[in-house]
N, C-alpha and C positions, 0 to 999 in steps of 0.2 A: 504494500500500500504506500503510495507516494506521500511524502511528508509535507504538511502545510503548517507553518508556524502559527502559534497562538496569537490571536488578534490583540490580546491585552498584554503582550510581552513587554511593553515599555511603561508599565504602570508603576510598580513599587520600587524598582531598582534605581538608586541614585547614580548619576553620572557626573564624575568629577573632572575638571579641567586638568590637563597634563601640563604642569608647570605654567608657563606663559604662552603655551601653544594654543592652537584652536581645536586640538583633539581632546575629546572627552572619553574617559574610560569608565566602565561600570565599577562600582565600588568593590565588587567581587568578580574576579576573572577566573577562568578555568585553565589550569596548567595540565599538560599531558605528559609530565615527567614519568609518572607511574601509571599503570592501568590501561595503557593504550598500545602496548607492544603485542607481540604474537603469543604471549602467554595468557592473554585475556580474551574471552569470547567477543567477536566482532559485534554481535547484537547487543551485548552489554555496553560496549563503547558507543554504539549508535543511540541507545536509550539515554545515556548520560549526556551526550552532546545535544540531542533534541530537547531534553528537559532543561538543560542549561539555557539554551537560546529562548525557549518558551518563557523562561523566567527573567529574561532581560540581560543575560550574560552574552555580550556581543564580542568579547575578547577571548580568543583561544591562543594559548602560548605553547610553542614547541621549541625543540632544538634538534640539531642534526643527529645527535647520538641517542635520542630518547628511544626506548624500546622496552625489553630486549626483543631481537638483536638491534644493534645500531641501525637507525633509519626506519625501523618498522613503525614507530608512532607516526611519522610523517606519511608513510605509505598508507597506513590504515586510515589516518585522518583524510588523506587525499581521496581514497575510495568513498568514504562517507560524505565528504564535501561534494564530490561530483554527483552523488546520488540524492543528497538531501539539501545541501546548502548553496549550491552554485547560483541559484536564482536569488539568493540573499547576499551575494558577495559584497555589495556596497553597504550593507548593514553590519558587516563584520570587520573586526580588527584581528588579523592573523599575524603572529610574530614567530620568528625562528632565530637561532643563534649558532655561532661557531666559535670554537676556542679550546674545546677539550678533544681528547683522542677520538678520531673518527675512522681513519683508514691507515694502513701500514706505511712506513717510510717517513721521511723527514717533512713531507708536505701535507700531512693529515692531522696537524695539531697546532696549538698555540695561536699566534696572531699575525702571521705573514700575509701580505696581499694575495699571494698565490693561494694559500689555504682558504682564506675567508671568501674570496670571490668564486673559487671552484666549489666550495661548500654551498654557497648560496645557489649556484646553478643547479647543483644536485638536489637541494631542498625543494626548489621550485618544480623540478621534474618529478620528484617523488609525490608532491602534493597536487600536481597538475594545475599550478597557478602561474599567472603571468608576472605577478609581483607579490611580495609580502608587505604588510603595512609597517612593520618594525623589524629591522635587522640589527642584531646585537653582536658586539664583541663579548663573548661569554666569560672571558677572564683576561686580566692584564698579563701581557707577555713581557717579562723582564729583559729578554734578550733581543726583542724586535723594537726598533724605534717607534715611539708612540705615533709619530707623524705617518709612518707606513700603515699602521693598523687603522688609524682614523681616516687616512687617505682612502683605504679600501672601503670603509663605510660610506664616505662621501661619494666615491665612485658608484657604489651600489645605488645610492639615491639619485645621482645625476643620470644614471643609465635607465632609470625607471623600474629597476628590479626591486626596489624598496622605496617606501614613501618617507620613512623616518629612520634616524640612526639612534641606537641605544647602546649602553654598556652595562656590564653586570659584574658585581663583586670587585669594583675598583675602589681604592682608598680615597679619602677626601681630596688629597693633594693630586693624585693622578686623575681624579674626576675633573678637578679644576683645569688641569693641563689639557685633558681631552676635550673639554668644552671650548677652551680657547682655540685649539687647533681646528676643530670643526667649524667654529664661528668664522675663522679666517678663510676657510674653504667654502663658506656660504651655505653650510649644512648644519644648522643648530643641533646641539645635543637635545633630543626630545626627552629621554628618560633613562633612569638608572634602575637596575633590578638587583637589589641586595637581599640577603637573608635577613629576616627580622621577626622577632617574636618576643613574648614576655620572658623567655629564657635565653634570648640572644639579642641584646640591645645595642650592638656596636654602632649602629648608624646614628645614634643620638650623640655620639662624641665627634661631631664635626661634619659628617656627610650630609645630613639634612640641611644644615646651614649653607653648605656649598651649593646644594641643589636649589635652594631658595634663591641664593644670590645669582646663580646662573640661569634661572628660569626653567629648570628641568624638572620633570615629574619623578615620582618614585613609586615603583610597584614592588611590594614586598613578597618574596617567595619564602616558603616554609614558615608561614605565620603560625602554624600549629606545632612548631618545633619538632619536625619530622615525626609527628604523631603523638608526642608526649603530652600535648595539650588537647587531645581528643577524649581523654578520660578512659582510654582502652587499657591503660597500664596502672590504674589505681589499685588493682588487686592481683597483679602478676602480669605475665607476658602471654597473651593469647597465641595459639599455634599459627593462626593465619595473619599475624601482625607483621609490620615491617621489621621489628626487632627480631622476631623469630626467623624471618626469612633473610636476614642480613641486608635489608634494603634501607640504607641511609641512616639507620638508627642502631648504634652499637648497644647491645644489652648491658654493657658495662656502665653506660651512662645512667641507667635506671637504678641509681643508688637510693638507699633509704633516705638520705638527706634531700636529694632532688625530688623524690616522690612526696616527701613531707610538704615541700613548697607547692607541688602540683595539687596535692589534696586540699591544702588551704585555699588555693585559687579556685578549686572546684566548689568549695563551700561558698565563696563569694558569688560565684556564678549562680549557684542555686538560690541565693538570697535575691539576686536580680531577676530570677525567673528565666534563666538561660542555661543552656548546657555549657560546659567548660569551653568547648570548641567555639561556640557562638560568642562567648565573652572574649575569647582570645582574638577573634577576628575583629570584633568591634573595638577592642583596645588598640590593635594595630592601626586602625583607621581614625583613632581619636585625634591625631596630629593632622591638620589640614594639608601638610606637605606630603603626606602619603596619599597618592592618587588612588591606588587600588591594592587589594591583596589577592595573591594567587592561591587558589585551593586546588587540591587534587580530589578525586572521588572514585571509589571502586564500585559504587552502586548509586542508583537514583535516590535511594533513601538517604545515603550519606550526603549526597549533593544537596538534597532538600534541607537537611539539618543545617548544613553550613550556610546556605543561602538565607535561611531564616534569621541569621545574625543581623540582617539589615532592619529587622523589626525593632531592635533596641540598640541604637548606636550611641546614646547619650550616657554620660557618667556623672555622678556627683563627685565633688572634690573628696569627700570622705571615702568613696569607693576607690578612687584613684590612689589615695594615700594608703588604703588597706592593700591594694594590689601591689603597690611598690615594695611592700615589705617582703613579698614572696616572688616578685618578678625579677629574679636574679640570674646571673650568668650560670649556666650549667654545663659548660664545655661542649656544646653541641654545634658550634659554628665550624662546619666541615670546610668552609670556604675562606677561612681566615688567612691562609697562605697567600691567596690571590690579592687580598686587600691589605696585605702587610707591606707591600712594596711602595 
């Protein structure tokens, strides 16, 4: 049965301006990092994408090596896009990235012009797209001149293969430098995609200030702390969880000390009438400089729970003060090396 999007899809979802650009993103965007590879049923992927768009999620975020295997998330998304979403292309923001390991040899990693532009061509082919809306440098490359990496992003925009340029997991200083280089090339930095959550607050130490000064937006990935803020680990490690499967959450991080913080945050969420995940997403959006938060979803039910966070985005000062006592660093920033340069 052919898909027809819900008529009321633009009702409840807030859309926030991305920095000082004209682009607005939904407060909650869908990331395809997990759950869209060949290890997941395609019909489950279809149901999640349809439901997300029906609820106003207009932004789908990918990367070249999302899977498993590498590239499969883009291939699967491309099939579903052609079948269900091609008619809605101008209502969608589709992004992809390059910067991590993708193919063998010296040209399939990091930040060279050769790798970035070849990767973008491959991504477009896998997804069956003429262009992506945002193309990211997925991480800073300490051995490639920043001018080369940013030059590749600017070329992607000038060639029409991307509409906007973005970066991910860059330090405040490198972000400022990247923005200046792109500005001189006539391609403003649209957005930065950093990890950010109640248990990983590094962007509050300078990066948000830089983004505000540069007029760039911020879209936070892993706002649920690789699953620690979903409430799934309050009483142990479920067999089907990321921690049990070795997917981005090391079980060693689930210490009794960190879980004490999570349990207290869960109590605050309950007092607010929210799940822990919903409060975590709302909290990440409390700063107006955060344009959007990226969520993953393994089912329509999980997606719906996360999207219901928009029903309660306000916080009292007392709530924020209480959260601050337990919103502490828990050693979960897997991307710290990239932003340390």
